[in-house]
BAMARVO-231049 format. One record per residue (C-alpha): y, x, z. Coordinates in Angstrom, 1 decimal, padded with zeros to 4 digits. Layout:
BEGIN
north  east  up
Y  X  Z
...
// end
This chain:
BEGIN
north  east  up
030.3  024.0  019.8
030.9  021.1  017.4
028.3  019.9  014.9
028.4  021.3  011.4
027.5  019.6  008.1
027.7  020.4  004.5
025.8  021.2  001.3
023.2  024.0  001.0
020.4  024.7  -001.5
016.8  024.8  -000.2
013.8  026.4  -001.8
011.1  023.7  -002.3
007.4  024.3  -003.0
007.1  021.1  -005.0
009.7  021.9  -007.6
009.4  025.7  -007.2
013.1  026.2  -007.2
016.4  025.6  -005.4
017.3  022.0  -004.6
020.6  020.6  -003.4
020.5  019.1  000.1
023.0  017.9  002.6
022.6  019.7  006.0
023.6  018.7  009.5
023.5  021.1  012.4
023.3  019.4  015.8
023.9  021.9  018.6
023.0  019.3  021.3
019.5  018.7  020.1
019.0  022.1  018.4
018.1  020.6  015.1
019.0  021.5  011.5
018.4  018.3  009.6
018.7  017.9  005.9
019.0  014.9  003.5
018.9  014.5  -000.3
022.6  013.4  -000.3
025.4  012.7  002.0
024.9  009.0  001.4
021.3  009.3  002.6
022.6  011.0  005.7
024.8  008.1  006.4
021.8  005.8  006.2
019.7  008.0  008.4
017.1  008.8  005.7
016.2  012.3  006.8
014.2  014.5  004.4
013.2  017.1  006.9
014.4  019.2  009.9
014.2  022.7  011.4
013.6  023.0  015.1
015.8  025.9  016.1
014.4  026.7  019.6
012.9  030.2  019.4
013.8  030.5  015.7
014.7  033.7  013.9
017.4  034.1  011.3
016.9  036.5  008.4
019.4  037.7  005.8
019.3  040.1  002.8
022.0  042.6  002.4
021.4  042.8  -001.4
022.0  039.0  -001.7
025.1  037.7  000.1
024.4  034.0  -000.2
020.7  033.5  000.9
019.2  033.4  004.4
015.9  032.4  006.1
014.9  030.6  009.3
011.5  031.3  010.7
010.0  028.9  013.3
006.8  027.0  014.1
004.9  029.5  011.9
007.0  028.4  008.8
009.8  030.1  006.9
012.6  028.1  005.3
014.7  029.6  002.6
018.4  028.5  002.1
021.2  029.5  -000.2
024.9  029.1  000.4
027.7  029.0  -002.2
029.1  032.4  -001.2
029.0  035.0  001.5
031.7  033.3  003.6
029.8  030.0  003.7
026.6  031.8  004.7
028.5  033.6  007.5
029.7  030.3  009.0
026.2  028.7  008.8
024.5  031.8  010.3
027.0  032.0  013.2
026.5  028.3  014.0
022.7  028.6  013.8
022.6  031.8  016.0
024.7  030.1  018.6
022.5  027.1  018.6
019.3  029.2  018.8
020.7  031.1  021.8
021.8  027.9  023.5
018.3  026.3  023.3
016.2  029.4  023.8
017.8  030.4  027.2
016.7  028.6  030.3
019.3  026.4  032.1
019.6  025.0  035.6
019.7  021.4  036.4
021.7  020.2  039.4
020.0  017.1  040.5
021.4  015.1  043.4
019.1  013.0  045.7
022.0  010.8  046.7
020.6  007.9  044.7
017.0  007.2  043.7
016.7  004.5  041.0
013.6  002.3  041.0
011.6  000.7  038.2
013.0  -002.6  039.3
016.6  -001.3  038.8
015.6  000.0  035.4
014.1  -003.3  034.5
017.3  -005.2  035.5
019.4  -002.9  033.4
017.1  -003.4  030.5
017.3  -007.2  030.8
021.1  -006.9  031.0
021.1  -004.8  027.9
019.0  -007.4  026.1
021.5  -010.1  027.1
024.4  -008.1  025.7
022.5  -007.4  022.6
022.1  -011.1  022.0
025.8  -011.7  022.5
026.5  -008.9  020.0
024.1  -010.4  017.5
025.9  -013.7  017.7
029.3  -012.1  017.3
028.2  -010.1  014.4
026.8  -013.3  012.7
030.1  -015.0  013.3
032.0  -012.1  011.8
029.8  -012.0  008.7
030.2  -015.8  008.3
034.0  -015.6  008.4
034.1  -012.7  006.0
031.8  -014.6  003.5
034.1  -017.6  003.7
037.2  -015.5  002.8
038.4  -016.6  -000.6
040.8  -013.7  -001.2
038.7  -011.1  -002.9
041.0  -008.2  -001.9
041.0  -009.2  001.7
037.2  -009.7  001.5
036.8  -006.2  000.1
038.8  -004.8  003.0
036.5  -006.5  005.5
033.3  -005.3  003.9
033.6  -001.9  005.6
034.0  -003.6  008.9
030.9  -005.7  008.2
028.9  -002.6  007.3
030.0  -000.8  010.5
029.1  -003.8  012.7
025.6  -003.9  011.1
025.1  -000.2  011.7
026.2  -000.5  015.3
023.9  -003.4  015.9
021.0  -001.6  014.4
021.6  001.5  016.6
021.7  -000.6  019.7
018.5  -002.3  018.7
016.8  001.0  018.3
018.2  002.2  021.7
016.7  -000.8  023.5
013.4  -000.2  021.8
013.4  003.3  023.1
014.3  002.0  026.6
011.4  -000.4  026.5
009.1  002.4  025.4
010.2  004.5  028.3
009.7  001.6  030.7
006.0  001.2  029.5
005.4  004.9  030.2
007.1  004.9  033.5
005.3  001.8  034.7
001.9  003.4  033.9
002.9  006.9  035.3
001.5  008.3  032.0
002.1  011.6  030.4
005.0  011.3  028.0
005.5  014.3  025.8
008.4  012.5  024.1
010.8  012.5  026.9
009.5  015.2  029.1
008.1  013.0  031.9
004.8  014.0  033.4
002.6  012.9  036.3
003.0  014.5  039.7
001.4  017.9  039.9
001.4  020.9  042.3
002.7  024.0  040.6
002.6  027.5  041.8
005.9  029.4  041.6
004.3  032.4  039.9
002.5  030.9  036.9
004.9  028.0  036.1
006.8  029.8  033.4
003.6  030.7  031.6
002.3  027.1  031.7
005.7  025.8  030.6
005.6  028.1  027.6
002.2  026.8  026.6
003.3  023.2  026.7
006.5  023.9  024.7
004.4  025.2  021.8
002.3  022.1  021.8
004.7  019.3  022.5
008.1  020.8  021.7
009.6  019.6  025.0
009.7  020.9  028.6
007.9  018.9  031.2
010.1  019.0  034.3
011.1  015.7  035.8
008.3  014.4  038.1
007.4  010.8  038.9
005.6  010.3  042.2
002.2  008.6  041.5
002.3  006.8  044.8
005.7  005.2  044.4
007.4  003.2  041.6
010.7  005.0  042.3
012.0  007.3  039.6
012.2  010.2  042.0
013.1  013.5  040.1
012.1  016.6  042.0
014.6  019.5  042.2
013.8  022.5  040.2
011.6  025.1  041.8
012.6  028.0  039.6
015.3  028.6  036.9
012.6  028.3  034.3
012.0  024.6  035.0
014.3  022.9  032.5
014.9  019.2  031.7
015.7  018.4  028.1
017.2  015.0  028.2
017.5  014.8  024.4
013.9  015.9  023.7
013.0  012.3  022.7
014.9  012.9  019.5
013.4  016.4  018.8
010.2  016.4  016.8
007.3  018.5  018.1
007.4  020.8  015.0
009.7  021.6  012.1
008.7  019.7  009.0
009.7  019.5  005.4
009.1  017.0  002.7
008.0  019.8  000.3
005.1  020.9  002.6
001.5  020.3  001.5
001.6  016.5  001.7
-001.9  015.4  002.2
-002.6  011.8  003.0
-005.3  011.4  005.7
-005.3  008.5  008.0
-007.1  009.9  011.1
-008.1  013.5  010.9
-009.0  014.1  014.5
-010.1  017.7  013.6
-006.4  018.6  013.4
-005.7  016.7  016.6
-008.3  018.7  018.5
-007.1  022.0  017.0
-003.6  021.2  018.3
-004.9  020.1  021.7
-006.5  023.5  022.1
-003.1  025.0  022.6
-002.7  023.2  025.9
-003.2  025.3  028.9
-006.1  023.4  030.4
-008.4  020.5  029.9
-006.5  018.6  032.4
-003.3  018.8  030.3
-005.0  018.0  027.0
-004.4  014.4  025.8
-007.8  014.2  024.2
-011.1  015.9  025.0
-011.8  019.0  022.9
-014.8  018.6  020.5
-016.2  020.7  017.7
-016.7  018.4  014.7
-018.9  021.0  013.0
-021.6  020.8  015.6
-021.7  017.0  016.1
-024.7  015.2  014.8
-023.7  012.4  012.4
-026.1  009.6  012.4
-026.7  007.9  009.1
-028.1  004.3  008.7
-031.1  003.4  006.7
-030.7  001.3  003.5
-031.3  -002.1  005.2
-028.9  -001.4  008.1
-026.3  000.0  005.8
-026.1  -003.3  004.0
-026.4  -005.6  007.0
-023.7  -003.9  009.0
-021.0  -005.3  006.8
-021.6  -008.8  008.2
-018.3  -010.5  007.5
-018.9  -013.2  010.1
-018.9  -010.7  013.0
-016.3  -011.5  015.7
-013.4  -009.2  015.9
-013.6  -006.8  018.8
-010.9  -006.5  021.4
-008.7  -003.5  021.1
-006.7  -002.4  024.1
-004.6  000.7  023.4
-003.7  000.9  027.0
-007.3  002.2  027.7
-006.5  005.2  025.5
-003.1  006.0  027.0
-003.3  009.8  026.7
-004.2  009.6  023.0
-001.5  007.1  022.2
001.2  009.1  024.1
000.1  012.2  022.2
000.4  010.3  018.9
003.9  009.1  019.8
004.9  012.7  020.5
004.5  013.4  016.8
006.8  010.7  015.5
010.3  009.4  015.6
011.8  006.0  014.6
011.8  005.6  010.8
009.4  008.5  010.2
006.8  008.2  007.4
003.3  008.2  009.0
001.7  010.0  006.0
001.0  013.2  008.0
000.6  011.7  011.4
-002.8  011.9  013.0
-004.2  008.5  013.9
-007.1  008.0  016.3
-010.5  006.7  015.1
-010.7  003.8  017.6
-007.9  001.9  015.9
-009.8  001.8  012.5
-011.2  -001.3  010.9
-014.7  -000.8  009.6
-013.9  -001.1  005.9
-011.8  000.5  003.2
-008.4  -000.7  002.1
-009.9  -001.4  -001.3
-012.3  -003.9  000.1
-009.5  -005.6  002.0
-007.6  -006.2  -001.3
-010.7  -008.1  -002.5
-009.9  -010.8  000.1
-007.1  -012.0  -002.1
-009.8  -013.9  -004.0
-011.6  -015.4  -001.1
-010.7  -018.8  -002.5
-011.9  -018.4  -006.1
-011.8  -022.1  -006.7
-008.0  -022.2  -006.1
-007.5  -019.2  -008.3
-009.7  -020.3  -011.2
-008.2  -023.8  -011.3
-004.8  -022.6  -012.4
-005.4  -022.9  -016.2
-007.0  -026.4  -015.7
-003.5  -027.9  -015.1
-001.7  -028.9  -018.2
001.8  -029.3  -016.7
003.6  -025.9  -016.2
005.2  -027.4  -013.1
001.7  -028.0  -011.6
000.6  -024.5  -012.5
003.4  -022.8  -010.6
002.6  -024.9  -007.6
-001.1  -023.9  -007.9
-000.2  -020.2  -008.2
001.9  -020.5  -005.1
-001.0  -022.2  -003.3
-003.4  -019.4  -004.2
-000.9  -016.8  -003.1
-000.3  -018.4  000.3
-004.0  -018.9  000.9
-004.9  -015.3  000.1
-003.7  -013.6  003.3
-005.5  -015.3  006.1
-009.0  -014.3  004.8
-008.1  -010.6  005.2
-007.4  -011.0  009.0
-010.5  -012.3  010.9
-008.8  -011.9  014.3
-005.5  -011.5  016.0
-006.0  -007.8  016.8
-004.4  -005.3  014.4
-006.7  -002.6  013.1
-006.2  -000.2  010.2
-008.7  000.0  007.3
-009.8  003.4  005.9
-007.4  005.1  003.6
-009.4  005.4  000.3
-010.0  008.8  -001.1
-009.0  009.4  -004.7
-011.6  008.1  -007.2
-013.0  005.7  -004.7
-013.9  002.3  -006.1
-015.0  -001.1  -004.8
-016.8  -003.8  -006.9
-017.7  -007.4  -005.9
-017.7  -010.9  -007.2
-017.1  -014.4  -005.8
-019.4  -017.3  -006.8
-017.8  -020.6  -007.6
-020.5  -022.7  -005.7
-019.7  -024.3  -002.4
-019.5  -021.8  000.5
-022.8  -021.8  002.4
-025.0  -022.9  -000.5
-027.9  -020.7  -001.5
-027.0  -018.2  -004.2
-029.1  -018.4  -007.4
-029.7  -015.5  -009.7
-027.8  -016.0  -013.1
-029.4  -016.1  -016.5
-029.0  -012.9  -018.6
-027.0  -014.6  -021.3
-024.4  -015.7  -018.8
-023.6  -012.2  -017.5
-020.4  -010.5  -018.7
-021.7  -007.0  -019.3
-018.4  -005.7  -020.5
-016.4  -007.1  -017.6
-015.1  -005.4  -014.4
-018.4  -006.3  -012.6
-021.2  -005.9  -015.2
-023.6  -008.1  -013.2
-021.2  -011.0  -012.7
-021.3  -014.2  -014.8
-018.7  -015.9  -016.9
-018.1  -018.5  -014.3
-017.6  -016.1  -011.4
-014.6  -014.1  -010.3
-015.3  -010.4  -010.7
-013.2  -007.8  -008.7
-012.8  -004.1  -009.3
-010.5  -001.8  -007.3
-009.9  002.0  -007.6
-007.8  004.6  -005.7
-005.8  006.0  -008.6
-003.5  008.3  -006.8
-003.7  010.5  -003.7
000.0  011.2  -003.0
001.6  008.8  -003.1
-001.5  006.7  -002.1
-001.7  004.0  -004.8
-004.5  001.5  -005.2
-005.1  -000.6  -008.3
-007.3  -003.7  -008.7
-008.3  -006.2  -011.4
-010.0  -009.6  -011.1
-010.9  -012.2  -013.7
-012.7  -015.5  -014.4
-014.0  -015.2  -018.0
-014.6  -018.9  -018.6
-011.2  -019.9  -017.3
-009.3  -017.1  -019.1
-007.4  -016.1  -015.9
-007.0  -012.6  -014.6
-004.9  -010.5  -012.2
-003.9  -006.9  -012.6
-002.1  -005.2  -009.6
-001.2  -001.9  -008.1
000.0  -001.3  -004.5
001.4  001.7  -002.7
001.2  001.4  001.0
003.9  003.3  002.9
003.8  003.4  006.7
006.7  003.9  009.1
007.0  004.3  012.8
009.4  001.6  014.3
009.3  002.4  018.0
006.9  -000.1  019.6
005.4  -001.1  016.2
004.3  000.3  012.9
005.5  -001.1  009.6
003.6  -000.9  006.3
005.6  -001.4  003.1
003.7  -002.8  000.2
005.3  -001.3  -002.8
004.0  -002.7  -006.1
003.3  -005.9  -008.0
000.7  -008.1  -009.5
000.5  -009.8  -012.9
-001.5  -013.0  -013.2
-002.4  -013.9  -016.8
-003.3  -017.4  -018.0
-004.7  -016.8  -021.4
-005.2  -020.5  -022.1
-001.4  -021.2  -022.0
-000.3  -017.6  -022.9
001.6  -017.2  -019.5
002.1  -014.4  -017.1
003.2  -014.7  -013.5
004.8  -011.7  -011.8
004.1  -011.5  -008.0
005.3  -009.1  -005.2
003.8  -008.5  -001.8
005.1  -008.8  001.8
005.2  -006.0  004.3
002.9  -005.7  007.3
003.6  -004.8  010.9
001.4  -003.7  013.8
003.1  -004.8  017.0
002.6  -003.8  020.6
000.9  -000.5  019.8
000.9  000.5  023.5
-001.2  -002.4  024.7
-003.1  -004.9  022.6
-001.8  -004.6  019.0
-001.3  -007.6  016.9
-000.5  -008.1  013.2
002.2  -010.0  011.4
003.8  -010.0  008.0
007.5  -010.0  007.0
009.7  -009.9  003.9
010.6  -011.9  000.9
008.2  -012.2  -002.1
008.7  -013.8  -005.5
006.5  -015.5  -008.1
008.0  -016.0  -011.5
007.0  -017.0  -015.0
009.4  -015.9  -017.8
007.9  -018.2  -020.4
008.2  -021.5  -018.5
011.2  -020.6  -016.3
009.5  -021.7  -013.1
009.6  -019.5  -010.0
008.7  -019.5  -006.3
010.1  -017.5  -003.4
008.1  -017.0  -000.3
009.6  -015.6  002.9
007.3  -014.3  005.7
009.3  -014.5  008.9
008.7  -011.9  011.7
008.8  -013.0  015.3
012.4  -012.9  016.6
013.3  -010.6  019.5
013.8  -013.7  021.7
011.6  -016.8  021.5
010.4  -018.1  018.2
006.8  -018.3  016.9
004.6  -015.9  014.9
003.4  -015.9  011.3
005.9  -018.4  010.0
006.5  -018.8  006.2
009.0  -020.8  004.1
008.7  -021.2  000.4
010.8  -022.9  -002.3
009.5  -023.7  -005.8
012.1  -024.5  -008.5
013.0  -024.2  -012.2
015.6  -021.8  -013.5
017.7  -024.8  -014.6
017.5  -026.6  -011.3
020.1  -026.2  -008.6
017.7  -027.2  -005.8
014.0  -026.6  -005.4
011.7  -029.5  -006.2
009.2  -028.3  -003.6
009.6  -026.8  -000.1
006.7  -025.4  001.9
006.8  -024.5  005.6
004.2  -023.5  008.2
002.1  -020.5  009.2
000.3  -018.3  006.7
-002.8  -018.2  009.0
-002.5  -021.9  010.0
-001.3  -025.1  008.5
001.3  -025.2  005.7
003.1  -028.5  004.8
004.8  -029.3  001.5
007.8  -031.5  001.1
008.8  -032.7  -002.4
012.2  -033.5  -003.7
011.5  -037.3  -003.5
010.9  -036.9  000.3
007.1  -037.1  000.2
005.3  -034.7  002.6
001.7  -033.7  002.7
-000.6  -030.9  003.9
-000.3  -028.1  001.4
-003.0  -025.7  002.8
-004.9  -025.8  006.1
-006.4  -022.3  006.5
-008.0  -023.4  009.8
-010.4  -025.8  008.0
-010.6  -024.4  004.5
-013.8  -022.4  003.9
-013.6  -018.9  002.4
-016.2  -017.7  -000.1
-018.3  -014.7  000.7
-017.9  -011.7  -001.5
-021.1  -010.6  -003.3
-021.6  -006.8  -003.1
-024.5  -004.6  -004.3
-026.8  -003.2  -001.6
-025.4  000.1  -000.3
-028.4  002.1  -001.6
-027.8  000.8  -005.1
-024.1  001.7  -005.2
-022.5  004.7  -006.9
-021.6  007.7  -004.9
-017.9  006.9  -004.8
-018.2  003.1  -004.1
-016.5  002.3  -000.8
-019.4  001.0  001.3
-021.7  003.9  000.4
-018.9  006.4  000.7
-017.9  005.4  004.2
-021.3  004.2  005.5
-021.7  007.0  008.1
-018.2  006.3  009.5
-018.8  002.6  009.6
-022.2  002.9  011.2
-021.0  005.2  014.0
-017.9  003.1  014.6
-020.2  000.0  014.9
-022.4  001.9  017.4
-019.2  003.0  019.3
-020.0  006.7  018.7
-016.4  007.8  018.1
-017.1  011.6  018.0
-019.7  011.1  015.2
-017.4  008.7  013.3
-014.6  011.3  013.5
-016.9  014.1  012.3
-018.2  011.9  009.4
-014.7  011.1  008.3
-013.6  014.7  008.6
-016.4  015.7  006.3
-015.1  013.2  003.6
-011.5  014.4  004.0
-012.5  018.1  003.9
-014.3  017.5  000.6
-011.2  015.7  -000.8
-009.1  018.6  000.4
-011.2  021.3  -001.3
-011.5  019.3  -004.6
-007.7  018.9  -004.7
-007.3  022.7  -004.2
-009.7  023.4  -007.0
-007.8  021.1  -009.4
-004.5  022.8  -008.4
-006.0  026.3  -008.9
-007.3  025.4  -012.4
-004.3  023.2  -013.4
-006.6  020.2  -013.9
-005.0  016.7  -013.6
-007.0  013.9  -012.0
-008.2  011.3  -014.6
-008.7  007.8  -013.4
-011.8  005.9  -014.4
-010.9  002.3  -014.9
-007.0  002.2  -015.0
-004.4  004.1  -016.9
-000.8  004.8  -015.9
002.0  003.1  -017.8
005.4  003.9  -016.4
005.3  003.0  -012.7
002.3  000.7  -013.2
-001.5  001.1  -013.5
-003.2  -001.1  -016.0
-006.9  -002.0  -016.3
-008.4  -000.4  -019.4
-010.5  -003.3  -020.4
-008.7  -006.6  -019.5
-010.0  -009.9  -020.6
-007.4  -010.5  -023.3
-008.1  -007.1  -024.9
-011.9  -007.8  -025.0
-011.4  -011.3  -026.5
-009.1  -009.8  -029.2
-011.7  -007.3  -030.0
-014.3  -010.0  -030.3
-012.0  -012.0  -032.6
-011.5  -008.9  -034.8
-015.3  -008.4  -035.0
-015.8  -012.1  -035.9
-013.2  -011.8  -038.6
-014.9  -008.7  -040.1
-018.3  -010.4  -040.0
-016.9  -013.6  -041.6
-015.2  -011.6  -044.4
-018.5  -009.8  -045.1
-020.4  -013.1  -045.1
-017.9  -014.7  -047.5
-018.0  -011.7  -049.8
-021.8  -011.7  -049.8
-021.9  -015.5  -050.4
-019.4  -015.1  -053.3
-021.4  -012.4  -054.9
-024.6  -014.5  -054.7
-022.8  -017.5  -056.1
-021.3  -015.5  -058.9
-024.6  -013.9  -059.8
-026.4  -017.3  -059.7
-023.7  -018.8  -061.9
-024.0  -016.0  -064.4
-027.8  -016.3  -064.5
-027.6  -020.1  -065.0
-025.1  -019.7  -067.8
-027.2  -017.2  -069.6
-030.2  -019.5  -069.3
-028.3  -022.5  -070.7
-027.0  -020.6  -073.8
-030.3  -018.9  -074.7
-031.7  -021.8  -077.1
-028.5  -022.0  -079.1
-028.4  -018.3  -079.7
-032.0  -018.3  -081.1
-031.2  -021.1  -083.5
-028.2  -019.3  -085.1
-029.6  -015.7  -085.1
-032.8  -014.3  -086.7
-035.5  -013.7  -084.1
-035.4  -009.9  -084.7
-031.7  -009.8  -083.5
-031.6  -009.2  -079.8
-027.9  -008.4  -079.3
-025.6  -011.4  -078.6
-022.4  -011.6  -080.8
-019.3  -010.5  -078.8
-017.5  -013.8  -079.5
-020.0  -015.9  -077.6
-019.3  -016.2  -073.9
-021.0  -018.3  -071.2
-019.1  -021.4  -070.4
-016.7  -021.3  -067.4
-018.1  -022.9  -064.2
-015.4  -025.0  -062.6
-017.0  -025.0  -059.2
-017.0  -021.1  -058.8
-013.5  -019.8  -058.0
-012.5  -016.3  -059.3
-012.4  -013.3  -056.9
-008.6  -013.4  -056.2
-008.8  -017.0  -055.2
-011.6  -016.4  -052.7
-009.7  -013.4  -051.2
-006.6  -015.6  -050.7
-008.6  -018.2  -048.8
-010.1  -015.7  -046.2
-008.6  -016.5  -042.8
-007.1  -013.8  -040.6
-009.7  -014.4  -038.0
-012.6  -016.8  -037.5
-013.9  -018.3  -034.3
-017.3  -017.6  -032.9
-018.5  -021.1  -033.9
-018.3  -020.3  -037.7
-021.6  -019.1  -039.2
-022.8  -018.3  -042.7
-024.7  -021.6  -042.9
-021.7  -023.7  -041.8
-018.7  -022.8  -044.0
-016.9  -026.1  -043.3
-016.0  -025.4  -039.7
-012.2  -025.8  -039.2
-010.4  -022.6  -038.6
-007.8  -022.4  -035.7
-004.3  -022.0  -036.9
-003.1  -019.4  -034.3
-004.5  -016.5  -032.3
-004.0  -018.5  -029.2
-006.1  -021.3  -030.5
-008.8  -018.7  -031.4
-008.8  -017.3  -027.9
-009.0  -020.8  -026.4
-011.9  -021.5  -028.7
-013.7  -018.4  -027.5
-013.1  -019.4  -023.8
-014.4  -022.9  -024.6
// end
């Protein structure tokens, strides 16, 4: 049977209606995959799939175009254009279901028994051919780019695209081979490809056991590797029910749909243990079964809860090889390119802090950040912004081991501030008049960098944060959506979003983007690196900087490399080039040939974030919210940590269902949504403008009062001066002044319209009622600068 593809409509729970999708039926794998368009199908961006093994087809005689597929305890609804199209799809689906639901025999010959050494040689040979193909593809692209004839060049673009797709497919194939090699060398259970450790089966109960495994892993477990020999010996089938699915590595464990209930939980082991209960025995289960409801969760006291966040603590070694059964179970749930939103992640890989707190490390060098407005030349300012950006990443990784921070729950916040004093010096309590009570951190001073972060969205998971230095007039507003994907032997985290750095002193804004993160070697000791191209640009000055984070090449090369170029929009070449390692030494080279150390992260000291004691924090502040999880992780009590985290996630789940039932929309506390961005509600510029408006109103009121007092005083003085003359011309008994007599005009008292014309639009804070001669700034920018000092 040949593969089928074409358009169908699918009922989605999100839109509550029929949505156009492009479907592909693969009879070899037994999958019905669908995509949002044919173009997405060509790029391999699958929206969902239906696993047809054991599925049931349903049709309605009253409706000649719709049909259903029921499998994995889910029912999918589809609609064809007419009865004839439905008939073709139903026939193809039924044939595929029968093909994959009936047992098949495997004729396996023992004439040749490959060894792990043979497999390794072939893998090395494949790597060599891959490098040759990479070089050939690069030469092809180079020749096409040099082609001057646009028509000829357009013809070759298709060839270039096909070559790139072929190269990418081969790379992924080699990654899967390397993955298989790791499993084979450890003789570990591999639910992805059906390979299990050597066991003794009884002929009578094998079919029952095999059925139980199929429900859990979605793949039969037939080929057997001898635990005493490195040979890949495959035992012959004992009964017709023992089936080998060679393509099961491409088949997911369960059918899934993008319109399902898309919760975002990073490590809900409760679901993992529920799924493990479907295995036929404790011996087969990848993780021990526990009941999170009956586990005692230990909670730290107030002092311990604060001290356990010691940032100078050495990073602990993490060896995923010690948790092989859990890792292999995790890998059984994923495929290359799959979004990890719904994937269960084990607790032992978690870092003991929230993602919101990790974002605060961007400001671990507050002196570099706060000195940006001090530079008068815009060329120097773009260099300083680039320096702060490149210095911001090493502080967040205190070791080489890659661990994952907690995924924040919606409404979670984190507040801290950085003091500008030299790191290591004793902190002194500030004076009350120096505290910025209306800032992001109401207990931080004007000369400190205050930081506030909030989880503003649950799905997609979006975090927003804001930081400022009041005295310097510099602030950052950012939002980041972290999107994880499985890449074979590594996990990629795409950082979708941007940050805006505002320099109020010079009325400039710098737009910044973020690199992607990668967790490599997830089967052994994972390590972290960053990759991707970032940009820093200022529309007002025309200066810009590009930063490229280089990932380690497949062959050779070094880790953590960066290259950066700083230039002006009018320049053909950059005036500054920066190279080095983002967690090491970076060197700058100027256009005149001079070179110098740009940043040395190995010697530069980071400032310690100042956070309220845990017992004084609000309920939804990160450290208080996750204190039980953090404490039990620190005490290496994984079961209690899992139970504590499950409790938080269950609460979030129930609250979300309540909002859906009542139609209530989540309202953020500190940020508001504007388009695709989230903006802090009370930024520094807005607060300064409000102060200027208040000063203007106070000044106008003072001038009006002063004018009224002067006018009243002048009138009184004039009346007193004319009183003797009136008495000499009028009899004493006459008390009414003649209408033609007026007090003389006082030249020093302007009339009301003249005073109103001279009232400024706004007045700086230095102007008082007693000092009316203070010069008034000409522009709003001058007024803001005057407020900032």
